[in-house]
PQR file of N, CA, C, O and H, with PARSE charges and radii, in Angstrom:
ATOM      1  N   UNK A   1      62.869  80.629  89.252 -0.4000 1.5000
ATOM      2  CA  UNK A   1      64.555  81.606  88.106 -0.0000 2.0000
ATOM      3  C   UNK A   1      65.005  81.096  89.561  0.5500 1.7000
ATOM      4  O   UNK A   1      64.329  80.953  90.581 -0.5500 1.4000
ATOM      5  N   UNK A   2      66.131  80.907  89.363 -0.4000 1.5000
ATOM      6  CA  UNK A   2      67.458  80.525  90.742 -0.0000 2.0000
ATOM      7  C   UNK A   2      67.550  82.177  90.563  0.5500 1.7000
ATOM      8  O   UNK A   2      67.178  82.931  89.664 -0.5500 1.4000
ATOM      9  H   UNK A   2      66.679  81.023  88.535  0.4000 1.0000
ATOM     10  N   UNK A   3      68.264  82.400  91.921 -0.4000 1.5000
ATOM     11  CA  UNK A   3      68.581  83.899  92.418 -0.0000 2.0000
ATOM     12  C   UNK A   3      70.322  83.203  93.212  0.5500 1.7000
ATOM     13  O   UNK A   3      70.436  82.344  94.086 -0.5500 1.4000
ATOM     14  H   UNK A   3      68.567  81.787  92.651  0.4000 1.0000
ATOM     15  N   UNK A   4      71.378  83.940  92.521 -0.4000 1.5000
ATOM     16  CA  UNK A   4      72.907  84.143  93.640 -0.0000 2.0000
ATOM     17  C   UNK A   4      72.739  84.914  94.710  0.5500 1.7000
ATOM     18  O   UNK A   4      72.239  86.022  94.515 -0.5500 1.4000
ATOM     19  H   UNK A   4      71.285  84.638  91.810  0.4000 1.0000
ATOM     20  N   UNK A   5      72.908  84.736  95.337 -0.4000 1.5000
ATOM     21  CA  UNK A   5      72.785  85.609  96.355 -0.0000 2.0000
ATOM     22  C   UNK A   5      74.942  85.122  97.070  0.5500 1.7000
ATOM     23  O   UNK A   5      75.624  84.122  97.296 -0.5500 1.4000
ATOM     24  H   UNK A   5      73.315  83.837  95.496  0.4000 1.0000
ATOM     25  N   UNK A   6      75.079  86.718  97.115 -0.4000 1.5000
ATOM     26  CA  UNK A   6      76.555  87.429  97.517 -0.0000 2.0000
ATOM     27  C   UNK A   6      76.834  87.591  98.306  0.5500 1.7000
ATOM     28  O   UNK A   6      76.270  88.541  98.850 -0.5500 1.4000
ATOM     29  H   UNK A   6      74.525  87.530  96.931  0.4000 1.0000
ATOM     30  N   UNK A   7      78.175  86.704  99.305 -0.4000 1.5000
ATOM     31  CA  UNK A   7      78.227  88.179 100.463 -0.0000 2.0000
ATOM     32  C   UNK A   7      79.635  88.563 100.662  0.5500 1.7000
ATOM     33  O   UNK A   7      80.607  87.843 100.893 -0.5500 1.4000
ATOM     34  H   UNK A   7      78.633  85.933  98.863  0.4000 1.0000
ATOM     35  N   UNK A   8      79.529  90.253 100.484 -0.4000 1.5000
ATOM     36  CA  UNK A   8      81.351  90.375  99.918 -0.0000 2.0000
ATOM     37  C   UNK A   8      81.586  91.190 101.535  0.5500 1.7000
ATOM     38  O   UNK A   8      80.916  92.067 102.079 -0.5500 1.4000
ATOM     39  H   UNK A   8      78.740  90.839 100.296  0.4000 1.0000
ATOM     40  N   UNK A   9      82.540  90.633 101.878 -0.4000 1.5000
ATOM     41  CA  UNK A   9      83.027  91.790 103.271 -0.0000 2.0000
ATOM     42  C   UNK A   9      83.809  92.656 102.832  0.5500 1.7000
ATOM     43  O   UNK A   9      84.773  92.266 102.174 -0.5500 1.4000
ATOM     44  H   UNK A   9      83.085  89.920 101.436  0.4000 1.0000
ATOM     45  N   UNK A  10      83.603  94.206 103.091 -0.4000 1.5000
ATOM     46  CA  UNK A  10      84.408  95.175 103.472 -0.0000 2.0000
ATOM     47  C   UNK A  10      85.328  95.924 103.733  0.5500 1.7000
ATOM     48  O   UNK A  10      84.908  96.553 104.704 -0.5500 1.4000
ATOM     49  H   UNK A  10      82.819  94.523 103.626  0.4000 1.0000
ATOM     50  N   UNK A  11      86.820  96.457 103.391 -0.4000 1.5000
ATOM     51  CA  UNK A  11      87.136  96.672 104.589 -0.0000 2.0000
ATOM     52  C   UNK A  11      87.281  98.609 104.164  0.5500 1.7000
ATOM     53  O   UNK A  11      87.756  99.023 103.106 -0.5500 1.4000
ATOM     54  H   UNK A  11      87.162  95.945 102.602  0.4000 1.0000
ATOM     55  N   UNK A  12      86.915  99.212 104.926 -0.4000 1.5000
ATOM     56  CA  UNK A  12      86.792 100.884 104.841 -0.0000 2.0000
ATOM     57  C   UNK A  12      88.867 101.298 105.295  0.5500 1.7000
ATOM     58  O   UNK A  12      89.779 100.737 105.902 -0.5500 1.4000
ATOM     59  H   UNK A  12      86.530  98.875 105.785  0.4000 1.0000
ATOM     60  N   UNK A  13      88.656 102.565 104.530 -0.4000 1.5000
ATOM     61  CA  UNK A  13      89.641 103.363 105.332 -0.0000 2.0000
ATOM     62  C   UNK A  13      90.278 103.878 106.577  0.5500 1.7000
ATOM     63  O   UNK A  13      90.099 105.089 106.444 -0.5500 1.4000
ATOM     64  H   UNK A  13      87.915 103.021 104.037  0.4000 1.0000
ATOM     65  N   UNK A  14      90.877 103.722 107.647 -0.4000 1.5000
ATOM     66  CA  UNK A  14      90.965 104.331 108.651 -0.0000 2.0000
ATOM     67  C   UNK A  14      89.843 105.415 108.345  0.5500 1.7000
ATOM     68  O   UNK A  14      89.705 106.017 107.280 -0.5500 1.4000
ATOM     69  H   UNK A  14      91.023 102.739 107.755  0.4000 1.0000
ATOM     70  N   UNK A  15      88.804 105.588 109.884 -0.4000 1.5000
ATOM     71  CA  UNK A  15      88.095 107.027 109.652 -0.0000 2.0000
ATOM     72  C   UNK A  15      87.044 107.390 107.883  0.5500 1.7000
ATOM     73  O   UNK A  15      86.689 108.418 107.306 -0.5500 1.4000
ATOM     74  H   UNK A  15      88.917 105.099 110.750  0.4000 1.0000
ATOM     75  N   UNK A  16      86.985 106.775 107.769 -0.4000 1.5000
ATOM     76  CA  UNK A  16      86.004 106.672 106.510 -0.0000 2.0000
ATOM     77  C   UNK A  16      85.156 105.733 106.616  0.5500 1.7000
ATOM     78  O   UNK A  16      84.279 105.663 105.755 -0.5500 1.4000
ATOM     79  H   UNK A  16      87.273 105.940 108.237  0.4000 1.0000
ATOM     80  N   UNK A  17      85.188 104.852 107.599 -0.4000 1.5000
ATOM     81  CA  UNK A  17      83.636 104.346 108.059 -0.0000 2.0000
ATOM     82  C   UNK A  17      82.330 104.690 107.678  0.5500 1.7000
ATOM     83  O   UNK A  17      81.450 104.079 107.073 -0.5500 1.4000
ATOM     84  H   UNK A  17      85.900 104.909 108.298  0.4000 1.0000
ATOM     85  N   UNK A  18      82.402 105.732 108.140 -0.4000 1.5000
ATOM     86  CA  UNK A  18      80.552 106.617 108.374 -0.0000 2.0000
ATOM     87  C   UNK A  18      80.308 107.333 106.617  0.5500 1.7000
ATOM     88  O   UNK A  18      79.195 107.611 106.171 -0.5500 1.4000
ATOM     89  H   UNK A  18      83.117 106.229 108.632  0.4000 1.0000
ATOM     90  N   UNK A  19      81.482 107.498 105.929 -0.4000 1.5000
ATOM     91  CA  UNK A  19      81.519 108.133 104.706 -0.0000 2.0000
ATOM     92  C   UNK A  19      80.547 107.006 103.336  0.5500 1.7000
ATOM     93  O   UNK A  19      79.721 107.139 102.433 -0.5500 1.4000
ATOM     94  H   UNK A  19      82.386 107.272 106.291  0.4000 1.0000
ATOM     95  N   UNK A  20      81.827 105.353 104.389 -0.4000 1.5000
ATOM     96  CA  UNK A  20      81.408 104.145 103.221 -0.0000 2.0000
ATOM     97  C   UNK A  20      80.529 103.624 103.364  0.5500 1.7000
ATOM     98  O   UNK A  20      80.131 102.755 102.589 -0.5500 1.4000
ATOM     99  H   UNK A  20      82.498 105.245 105.122  0.4000 1.0000
ATOM    100  N   UNK A  21      79.850 104.040 104.557 -0.4000 1.5000
ATOM    101  CA  UNK A  21      78.818 103.136 104.738 -0.0000 2.0000
ATOM    102  C   UNK A  21      77.673 104.491 104.340  0.5500 1.7000
ATOM    103  O   UNK A  21      76.549 103.998 104.258 -0.5500 1.4000
ATOM    104  H   UNK A  21      80.173 104.746 105.187  0.4000 1.0000
ATOM    105  N   UNK A  22      77.648 105.436 104.178 -0.4000 1.5000
ATOM    106  CA  UNK A  22      75.924 106.399 103.854 -0.0000 2.0000
ATOM    107  C   UNK A  22      76.749 105.848 102.063  0.5500 1.7000
ATOM    108  O   UNK A  22      75.697 105.473 101.547 -0.5500 1.4000
ATOM    109  H   UNK A  22      78.562 105.837 104.245  0.4000 1.0000
ATOM    110  N   UNK A  23      77.288 105.725 101.509 -0.4000 1.5000
ATOM    111  CA  UNK A  23      77.183 105.469 100.006 -0.0000 2.0000
ATOM    112  C   UNK A  23      77.277 103.719  99.319  0.5500 1.7000
ATOM    113  O   UNK A  23      77.151 103.220  98.201 -0.5500 1.4000
ATOM    114  H   UNK A  23      78.143 106.030 101.929  0.4000 1.0000
ATOM    115  N   UNK A  24      77.619 103.127 100.948 -0.4000 1.5000
ATOM    116  CA  UNK A  24      76.632 101.485 100.379 -0.0000 2.0000
ATOM    117  C   UNK A  24      75.284 101.436 100.169  0.5500 1.7000
ATOM    118  O   UNK A  24      74.601 101.052  99.220 -0.5500 1.4000
ATOM    119  H   UNK A  24      77.721 103.533 101.857  0.4000 1.0000
ATOM    120  N   UNK A  25      74.994 101.974 101.409 -0.4000 1.5000
ATOM    121  CA  UNK A  25      73.896 101.818 101.320 -0.0000 2.0000
ATOM    122  C   UNK A  25      72.542 102.682 100.385  0.5500 1.7000
ATOM    123  O   UNK A  25      71.318 102.560 100.347 -0.5500 1.4000
ATOM    124  H   UNK A  25      75.548 102.287 102.181  0.4000 1.0000
ATOM    125  N   UNK A  26      73.765 103.761  99.567 -0.4000 1.5000
ATOM    126  CA  UNK A  26      73.087 104.355  98.664 -0.0000 2.0000
ATOM    127  C   UNK A  26      73.145 103.387  97.173  0.5500 1.7000
ATOM    128  O   UNK A  26      72.642 103.510  96.057 -0.5500 1.4000
ATOM    129  H   UNK A  26      74.760 103.861  99.597  0.4000 1.0000
ATOM    130  N   UNK A  27      73.410 103.092  97.368 -0.4000 1.5000
ATOM    131  CA  UNK A  27      73.473 101.282  96.197 -0.0000 2.0000
ATOM    132  C   UNK A  27      71.960 100.704  96.706  0.5500 1.7000
ATOM    133  O   UNK A  27      71.081 100.329  95.931 -0.5500 1.4000
ATOM    134  H   UNK A  27      73.818 102.993  98.275  0.4000 1.0000
ATOM    135  N   UNK A  28      71.897 100.712  97.636 -0.4000 1.5000
ATOM    136  CA  UNK A  28      69.680  99.950  97.876 -0.0000 2.0000
ATOM    137  C   UNK A  28      70.625  98.095  97.555  0.5500 1.7000
ATOM    138  O   UNK A  28      70.336  97.375  96.599 -0.5500 1.4000
ATOM    139  H   UNK A  28      72.611 101.017  98.266  0.4000 1.0000
ATOM    140  N   UNK A  29      71.900  97.672  98.824 -0.4000 1.5000
ATOM    141  CA  UNK A  29      71.876  96.408  98.648 -0.0000 2.0000
ATOM    142  C   UNK A  29      71.804  96.195  99.857  0.5500 1.7000
ATOM    143  O   UNK A  29      71.723  97.244 100.496 -0.5500 1.4000
ATOM    144  H   UNK A  29      72.135  98.257  99.600  0.4000 1.0000
ATOM    145  N   UNK A  30      71.799  95.467 100.342 -0.4000 1.5000
ATOM    146  CA  UNK A  30      72.230  94.927 102.078 -0.0000 2.0000
ATOM    147  C   UNK A  30      73.187  95.648 102.685  0.5500 1.7000
ATOM    148  O   UNK A  30      73.865  96.293 101.886 -0.5500 1.4000
ATOM    149  H   UNK A  30      71.865  94.615  99.823  0.4000 1.0000
ATOM    150  N   UNK A  31      73.412  95.739 103.542 -0.4000 1.5000
ATOM    151  CA  UNK A  31      75.046  96.624 103.634 -0.0000 2.0000
ATOM    152  C   UNK A  31      74.312  96.142 105.751  0.5500 1.7000
ATOM    153  O   UNK A  31      73.274  96.153 106.412 -0.5500 1.4000
ATOM    154  H   UNK A  31      72.861  95.214 104.192  0.4000 1.0000
ATOM    155  N   UNK A  32      75.744  95.818 105.873 -0.4000 1.5000
ATOM    156  CA  UNK A  32      75.393  95.972 107.996 -0.0000 2.0000
ATOM    157  C   UNK A  32      76.697  95.717 108.039  0.5500 1.7000
ATOM    158  O   UNK A  32      77.352  94.954 107.330 -0.5500 1.4000
ATOM    159  H   UNK A  32      76.588  95.809 105.336  0.4000 1.0000
ATOM    160  N   UNK A  33      77.271  96.888 109.533 -0.4000 1.5000
ATOM    161  CA  UNK A  33      78.347  97.696 110.090 -0.0000 2.0000
ATOM    162  C   UNK A  33      79.420  96.478 110.694  0.5500 1.7000
ATOM    163  O   UNK A  33      78.605  95.561 110.801 -0.5500 1.4000
ATOM    164  H   UNK A  33      76.739  97.508 110.110  0.4000 1.0000
ATOM    165  N   UNK A  34      80.229  96.119 110.977 -0.4000 1.5000
ATOM    166  CA  UNK A  34      80.955  94.842 111.980 -0.0000 2.0000
ATOM    167  C   UNK A  34      81.671  95.810 112.121  0.5500 1.7000
ATOM    168  O   UNK A  34      82.192  96.833 111.675 -0.5500 1.4000
ATOM    169  H   UNK A  34      80.891  96.863 110.891  0.4000 1.0000
ATOM    170  N   UNK A  35      81.343  94.417 113.694 -0.4000 1.5000
ATOM    171  CA  UNK A  35      83.128  94.812 114.313 -0.0000 2.0000
ATOM    172  C   UNK A  35      84.363  93.990 113.362  0.5500 1.7000
ATOM    173  O   UNK A  35      84.029  93.822 112.189 -0.5500 1.4000
ATOM    174  H   UNK A  35      80.920  93.587 114.056  0.4000 1.0000
ATOM    175  N   UNK A  36      85.806  93.444 113.762 -0.4000 1.5000
ATOM    176  CA  UNK A  36      86.655  92.950 113.871 -0.0000 2.0000
ATOM    177  C   UNK A  36      87.406  92.215 112.811  0.5500 1.7000
ATOM    178  O   UNK A  36      88.413  91.694 113.292 -0.5500 1.4000
ATOM    179  H   UNK A  36      86.078  93.581 114.715  0.4000 1.0000
ATOM    180  N   UNK A  37      87.303  92.056 111.891 -0.4000 1.5000
ATOM    181  CA  UNK A  37      88.338  91.730 110.851 -0.0000 2.0000
ATOM    182  C   UNK A  37      87.929  92.582 109.139  0.5500 1.7000
ATOM    183  O   UNK A  37      88.685  92.812 108.196 -0.5500 1.4000
ATOM    184  H   UNK A  37      86.486  92.479 111.501  0.4000 1.0000
ATOM    185  N   UNK A  38      86.766  92.807 109.271 -0.4000 1.5000
ATOM    186  CA  UNK A  38      85.984  93.060 108.509 -0.0000 2.0000
ATOM    187  C   UNK A  38      85.243  93.817 109.210  0.5500 1.7000
ATOM    188  O   UNK A  38      84.838  93.645 110.360 -0.5500 1.4000
ATOM    189  H   UNK A  38      86.152  92.619 110.037  0.4000 1.0000
ATOM    190  N   UNK A  39      84.904  95.464 107.828 -0.4000 1.5000
ATOM    191  CA  UNK A  39      83.962  97.047 108.707 -0.0000 2.0000
ATOM    192  C   UNK A  39      82.648  96.894 107.935  0.5500 1.7000
ATOM    193  O   UNK A  39      82.125  97.953 107.588 -0.5500 1.4000
ATOM    194  H   UNK A  39      85.233  95.604 106.894  0.4000 1.0000
ATOM    195  N   UNK A  40      82.063  95.819 107.626 -0.4000 1.5000
ATOM    196  CA  UNK A  40      81.022  95.626 106.196 -0.0000 2.0000
ATOM    197  C   UNK A  40      80.657  94.060 106.017  0.5500 1.7000
ATOM    198  O   UNK A  40      81.343  93.058 106.217 -0.5500 1.4000
ATOM    199  H   UNK A  40      82.489  94.958 107.908  0.4000 1.0000
ATOM    200  N   UNK A  41      79.324  94.215 105.567 -0.4000 1.5000
ATOM    201  CA  UNK A  41      78.814  92.293 105.055 -0.0000 2.0000
ATOM    202  C   UNK A  41      77.884  93.466 104.005  0.5500 1.7000
ATOM    203  O   UNK A  41      77.273  94.421 104.485 -0.5500 1.4000
ATOM    204  H   UNK A  41      78.766  95.029 105.405  0.4000 1.0000
ATOM    205  N   UNK A  42      77.934  93.176 102.626 -0.4000 1.5000
ATOM    206  CA  UNK A  42      77.482  93.449 101.952 -0.0000 2.0000
ATOM    207  C   UNK A  42      76.472  92.120 101.548  0.5500 1.7000
ATOM    208  O   UNK A  42      77.069  91.046 101.473 -0.5500 1.4000
ATOM    209  H   UNK A  42      78.430  92.400 102.236  0.4000 1.0000
ATOM    210  N   UNK A  43      75.244  92.102 101.326 -0.4000 1.5000
ATOM    211  CA  UNK A  43      74.878  90.869 100.496 -0.0000 2.0000
ATOM    212  C   UNK A  43      73.735  91.544  99.488  0.5500 1.7000
ATOM    213  O   UNK A  43      72.781  92.311  99.617 -0.5500 1.4000
ATOM    214  H   UNK A  43      74.760  92.974 101.386  0.4000 1.0000
ATOM    215  N   UNK A  44      74.204  91.018  98.713 -0.4000 1.5000
ATOM    216  CA  UNK A  44      73.660  91.215  97.054 -0.0000 2.0000
ATOM    217  C   UNK A  44      72.881  89.842  96.027  0.5500 1.7000
ATOM    218  O   UNK A  44      73.487  88.778  95.898 -0.5500 1.4000
ATOM    219  H   UNK A  44      74.979  90.395  98.608  0.4000 1.0000
ATOM    220  N   UNK A  45      71.752  90.028  95.485 -0.4000 1.5000
ATOM    221  CA  UNK A  45      70.526  89.221  95.364 -0.0000 2.0000
ATOM    222  C   UNK A  45      70.366  89.460  93.840  0.5500 1.7000
ATOM    223  O   UNK A  45      69.573  90.347  93.523 -0.5500 1.4000
ATOM    224  H   UNK A  45      71.259  90.892  95.590  0.4000 1.0000
ATOM    225  N   UNK A  46      71.112  88.682  92.692 -0.4000 1.5000
ATOM    226  CA  UNK A  46      71.529  88.923  91.485 -0.0000 2.0000
ATOM    227  C   UNK A  46      70.880  87.245  91.085  0.5500 1.7000
ATOM    228  O   UNK A  46      70.540  86.378  91.890 -0.5500 1.4000
ATOM    229  H   UNK A  46      71.756  87.962  92.949  0.4000 1.0000
ATOM    230  N   UNK A  47      70.861  87.175  89.372 -0.4000 1.5000
ATOM    231  CA  UNK A  47      69.992  86.948  88.800 -0.0000 2.0000
ATOM    232  C   UNK A  47      71.449  85.697  87.701  0.5500 1.7000
ATOM    233  O   UNK A  47      71.371  84.754  86.915 -0.5500 1.4000
ATOM    234  H   UNK A  47      71.137  87.879  88.717  0.4000 1.0000
ATOM    235  N   UNK A  48      72.442  86.425  88.273 -0.4000 1.5000
ATOM    236  CA  UNK A  48      73.611  84.809  87.410 -0.0000 2.0000
ATOM    237  C   UNK A  48      74.998  85.725  88.015  0.5500 1.7000
ATOM    238  O   UNK A  48      74.798  86.814  88.553 -0.5500 1.4000
ATOM    239  H   UNK A  48      72.506  87.192  88.912  0.4000 1.0000
ATOM    240  N   UNK A  49      75.844  85.389  87.926 -0.4000 1.5000
ATOM    241  CA  UNK A  49      77.753  85.708  87.948 -0.0000 2.0000
ATOM    242  C   UNK A  49      77.619  86.674  87.353  0.5500 1.7000
ATOM    243  O   UNK A  49      78.000  87.751  87.810 -0.5500 1.4000
ATOM    244  H   UNK A  49      76.006  84.504  87.489  0.4000 1.0000
ATOM    245  N   UNK A  50      77.058  86.563  86.207 -0.4000 1.5000
ATOM    246  CA  UNK A  50      77.799  88.155  85.392 -0.0000 2.0000
ATOM    247  C   UNK A  50      77.061  89.069  86.003  0.5500 1.7000
ATOM    248  O   UNK A  50      77.924  89.894  86.302 -0.5500 1.4000
ATOM    249  H   UNK A  50      76.748  85.688  85.835  0.4000 1.0000
ATOM    250  N   UNK A  51      76.046  89.490  86.397 -0.4000 1.5000
ATOM    251  CA  UNK A  51      75.577  90.441  87.489 -0.0000 2.0000
ATOM    252  C   UNK A  51      76.169  90.867  88.753  0.5500 1.7000
ATOM    253  O   UNK A  51      76.403  91.956  89.277 -0.5500 1.4000
ATOM    254  H   UNK A  51      75.345  88.819  86.154  0.4000 1.0000
ATOM    255  N   UNK A  52      76.381  89.273  89.159 -0.4000 1.5000
ATOM    256  CA  UNK A  52      77.097  89.672  90.677 -0.0000 2.0000
ATOM    257  C   UNK A  52      78.090  89.992  90.631  0.5500 1.7000
ATOM    258  O   UNK A  52      78.428  90.582  91.657 -0.5500 1.4000
ATOM    259  H   UNK A  52      76.191  88.389  88.733  0.4000 1.0000
ATOM    260  N   UNK A  53      79.227  89.867  89.516 -0.4000 1.5000
ATOM    261  CA  UNK A  53      80.564  90.760  89.378 -0.0000 2.0000
ATOM    262  C   UNK A  53      80.634  91.742  89.035  0.5500 1.7000
ATOM    263  O   UNK A  53      81.656  92.424  89.097 -0.5500 1.4000
ATOM    264  H   UNK A  53      78.953  89.388  88.682  0.4000 1.0000
ATOM    265  N   UNK A  54      78.750  92.359  88.226 -0.4000 1.5000
ATOM    266  CA  UNK A  54      79.391  93.609  87.862 -0.0000 2.0000
ATOM    267  C   UNK A  54      78.419  95.013  89.226  0.5500 1.7000
ATOM    268  O   UNK A  54      78.638  96.190  89.514 -0.5500 1.4000
ATOM    269  H   UNK A  54      77.919  91.805  88.175  0.4000 1.0000
ATOM    270  N   UNK A  55      77.423  94.016  89.652 -0.4000 1.5000
ATOM    271  CA  UNK A  55      77.537  94.689  91.302 -0.0000 2.0000
ATOM    272  C   UNK A  55      78.601  94.664  92.003  0.5500 1.7000
ATOM    273  O   UNK A  55      79.053  95.708  92.473 -0.5500 1.4000
ATOM    274  H   UNK A  55      77.245  93.060  89.419  0.4000 1.0000
ATOM    275  N   UNK A  56      79.164  93.523  92.192 -0.4000 1.5000
ATOM    276  CA  UNK A  56      80.692  93.735  93.186 -0.0000 2.0000
ATOM    277  C   UNK A  56      81.353  95.296  93.112  0.5500 1.7000
ATOM    278  O   UNK A  56      81.111  96.177  93.937 -0.5500 1.4000
ATOM    279  H   UNK A  56      78.797  92.674  91.810  0.4000 1.0000
ATOM    280  N   UNK A  57      82.560  95.487  91.518 -0.4000 1.5000
ATOM    281  CA  UNK A  57      82.701  96.361  91.082 -0.0000 2.0000
ATOM    282  C   UNK A  57      82.057  97.796  90.607  0.5500 1.7000
ATOM    283  O   UNK A  57      82.729  98.747  90.207 -0.5500 1.4000
ATOM    284  H   UNK A  57      82.757  94.771  90.848  0.4000 1.0000
ATOM    285  N   UNK A  58      81.195  97.780  90.679 -0.4000 1.5000
ATOM    286  CA  UNK A  58      80.629  99.053  90.142 -0.0000 2.0000
ATOM    287  C   UNK A  58      80.200  99.629  91.266  0.5500 1.7000
ATOM    288  O   UNK A  58      80.349 100.850  91.329 -0.5500 1.4000
ATOM    289  H   UNK A  58      80.649  97.008  91.004  0.4000 1.0000
ATOM    290  N   UNK A  59      79.400  98.739  92.739 -0.4000 1.5000
ATOM    291  CA  UNK A  59      78.533  98.928  92.921 -0.0000 2.0000
ATOM    292  C   UNK A  59      78.848  99.229  94.722  0.5500 1.7000
ATOM    293  O   UNK A  59      78.394 100.048  95.521 -0.5500 1.4000
ATOM    294  H   UNK A  59      79.279  97.748  92.688  0.4000 1.0000
ATOM    295  N   UNK A  60      79.565  98.428  94.795 -0.4000 1.5000
ATOM    296  CA  UNK A  60      80.146  98.426  96.653 -0.0000 2.0000
ATOM    297  C   UNK A  60      82.367  98.448  96.231  0.5500 1.7000
ATOM    298  O   UNK A  60      82.983  99.180  97.005 -0.5500 1.4000
ATOM    299  H   UNK A  60      79.934  97.762  94.146  0.4000 1.0000
ATOM    300  N   UNK A  61      83.279  97.680  95.107 -0.4000 1.5000
ATOM    301  CA  UNK A  61      84.644  98.168  94.965 -0.0000 2.0000
ATOM    302  C   UNK A  61      85.029  99.565  94.875  0.5500 1.7000
ATOM    303  O   UNK A  61      85.867 100.121  95.584 -0.5500 1.4000
ATOM    304  H   UNK A  61      82.779  97.084  94.478  0.4000 1.0000
ATOM    305  N   UNK A  62      83.923 100.404  93.365 -0.4000 1.5000
ATOM    306  CA  UNK A  62      83.943 101.580  93.105 -0.0000 2.0000
ATOM    307  C   UNK A  62      84.065 102.485  94.135  0.5500 1.7000
ATOM    308  O   UNK A  62      84.690 103.523  93.917 -0.5500 1.4000
ATOM    309  H   UNK A  62      83.242  99.952  92.789  0.4000 1.0000
ATOM    310  N   UNK A  63      83.600 102.290  95.174 -0.4000 1.5000
ATOM    311  CA  UNK A  63      82.567 102.750  96.562 -0.0000 2.0000
ATOM    312  C   UNK A  63      83.974 104.044  97.180  0.5500 1.7000
ATOM    313  O   UNK A  63      84.727 103.313  97.823 -0.5500 1.4000
ATOM    314  H   UNK A  63      83.092 101.446  95.351  0.4000 1.0000
ATOM    315  N   UNK A  64      84.359 104.989  97.219 -0.4000 1.5000
ATOM    316  CA  UNK A  64      85.485 105.939  97.873 -0.0000 2.0000
ATOM    317  C   UNK A  64      86.302 105.902  99.511  0.5500 1.7000
ATOM    318  O   UNK A  64      86.103 106.487 100.575 -0.5500 1.4000
ATOM    319  H   UNK A  64      83.747 105.583  96.696  0.4000 1.0000
ATOM    320  N   UNK A  65      87.168 105.011  99.083 -0.4000 1.5000
ATOM    321  CA  UNK A  65      86.764 105.437 100.766 -0.0000 2.0000
ATOM    322  C   UNK A  65      87.520 103.473 101.095  0.5500 1.7000
ATOM    323  O   UNK A  65      88.360 103.241 101.965 -0.5500 1.4000
ATOM    324  H   UNK A  65      87.330 104.536  98.219  0.4000 1.0000
ATOM    325  N   UNK A  66      86.862 102.272 100.053 -0.4000 1.5000
ATOM    326  CA  UNK A  66      86.962 100.820 100.217 -0.0000 2.0000
ATOM    327  C   UNK A  66      87.692 100.567  99.499  0.5500 1.7000
ATOM    328  O   UNK A  66      87.718 100.858  98.303 -0.5500 1.4000
ATOM    329  H   UNK A  66      86.180 102.461  99.346  0.4000 1.0000
ATOM    330  N   UNK A  67      89.172  99.361 100.747 -0.4000 1.5000
ATOM    331  CA  UNK A  67      89.978  99.445 100.203 -0.0000 2.0000
ATOM    332  C   UNK A  67      90.004  98.381  99.640  0.5500 1.7000
ATOM    333  O   UNK A  67      90.416  98.218  98.492 -0.5500 1.4000
ATOM    334  H   UNK A  67      89.151  99.125 101.719  0.4000 1.0000
ATOM    335  N   UNK A  68      89.439  97.262 100.590 -0.4000 1.5000
ATOM    336  CA  UNK A  68      89.544  94.777 100.249 -0.0000 2.0000
ATOM    337  C   UNK A  68      87.861  94.721 100.275  0.5500 1.7000
ATOM    338  O   UNK A  68      86.869  94.925 100.975 -0.5500 1.4000
ATOM    339  H   UNK A  68      89.104  97.395 101.523  0.4000 1.0000
ATOM    340  N   UNK A  69      88.211  94.394  99.291 -0.4000 1.5000
ATOM    341  CA  UNK A  69      86.464  92.686  99.644 -0.0000 2.0000
ATOM    342  C   UNK A  69      86.550  91.511  99.783  0.5500 1.7000
ATOM    343  O   UNK A  69      87.603  91.183  99.235 -0.5500 1.4000
ATOM    344  H   UNK A  69      89.016  94.228  98.722  0.4000 1.0000
ATOM    345  N   UNK A  70      86.115  90.744 100.153 -0.4000 1.5000
ATOM    346  CA  UNK A  70      86.011  89.926 100.025 -0.0000 2.0000
ATOM    347  C   UNK A  70      84.852  88.794  99.969  0.5500 1.7000
ATOM    348  O   UNK A  70      84.290  88.314 100.953 -0.5500 1.4000
ATOM    349  H   UNK A  70      85.260  91.011 100.598  0.4000 1.0000
ATOM    350  N   UNK A  71      84.555  88.390  98.286 -0.4000 1.5000
ATOM    351  CA  UNK A  71      83.035  87.799  98.382 -0.0000 2.0000
ATOM    352  C   UNK A  71      83.318  85.955  98.196  0.5500 1.7000
ATOM    353  O   UNK A  71      84.072  85.163  97.631 -0.5500 1.4000
ATOM    354  H   UNK A  71      85.011  88.781  97.487  0.4000 1.0000
ATOM    355  N   UNK A  72      82.294  85.994  98.978 -0.4000 1.5000
ATOM    356  CA  UNK A  72      81.959  84.939  99.347 -0.0000 2.0000
ATOM    357  C   UNK A  72      79.898  83.931  98.400  0.5500 1.7000
ATOM    358  O   UNK A  72      78.689  84.009  98.619 -0.5500 1.4000
ATOM    359  H   UNK A  72      81.681  86.638  99.437  0.4000 1.0000
ATOM    360  N   UNK A  73      80.483  83.459  97.793 -0.4000 1.5000
ATOM    361  CA  UNK A  73      78.864  83.496  96.183 -0.0000 2.0000
ATOM    362  C   UNK A  73      78.497  82.076  97.322  0.5500 1.7000
ATOM    363  O   UNK A  73      79.330  81.259  97.714 -0.5500 1.4000
ATOM    364  H   UNK A  73      81.465  83.395  97.615  0.4000 1.0000
ATOM    365  N   UNK A  74      76.757  82.113  97.737 -0.4000 1.5000
ATOM    366  CA  UNK A  74      75.856  81.699  98.200 -0.0000 2.0000
ATOM    367  C   UNK A  74      76.290  79.875  97.447  0.5500 1.7000
ATOM    368  O   UNK A  74      77.311  79.841  96.759 -0.5500 1.4000
ATOM    369  H   UNK A  74      76.081  82.777  97.419  0.4000 1.0000
ATOM    370  N   UNK A  75      75.311  78.208  97.673 -0.4000 1.5000
ATOM    371  CA  UNK A  75      75.835  77.729  97.275 -0.0000 2.0000
ATOM    372  C   UNK A  75      74.586  76.537  97.520  0.5500 1.7000
ATOM    373  O   UNK A  75      74.283  76.370  98.701 -0.5500 1.4000
ATOM    374  H   UNK A  75      74.482  78.236  98.231  0.4000 1.0000
ATOM    375  N   UNK A  76      74.063  75.949  96.800 -0.4000 1.5000
ATOM    376  CA  UNK A  76      72.960  75.119  96.916 -0.0000 2.0000
ATOM    377  C   UNK A  76      74.303  73.735  96.840  0.5500 1.7000
ATOM    378  O   UNK A  76      75.363  73.562  96.239 -0.5500 1.4000
ATOM    379  H   UNK A  76      74.310  76.084  95.840  0.4000 1.0000
ATOM    380  N   UNK A  77      73.407  72.941  97.903 -0.4000 1.5000
ATOM    381  CA  UNK A  77      73.896  72.068  98.673 -0.0000 2.0000
ATOM    382  C   UNK A  77      72.168  71.070  98.122  0.5500 1.7000
ATOM    383  O   UNK A  77      71.933  69.948  98.572 -0.5500 1.4000
ATOM    384  H   UNK A  77      72.546  73.082  98.391  0.4000 1.0000
TER
END
């Protein structure tokens, strides 16, 4: 079975990083705090793009304090 791997870069409201991190960890997705232009990297493995979209919308963007996301989809070369 093919897996769609998505990498979502996340920005949080100023002063809300700890709260956002706690909520993102509750999703069961891989979450990595970052320094730089983004606050977190969230990695998800899904079965298709439809499921990836639902994961991004319902598990990441729905978190209170998330202000912006940028998602990259893994490719096979």
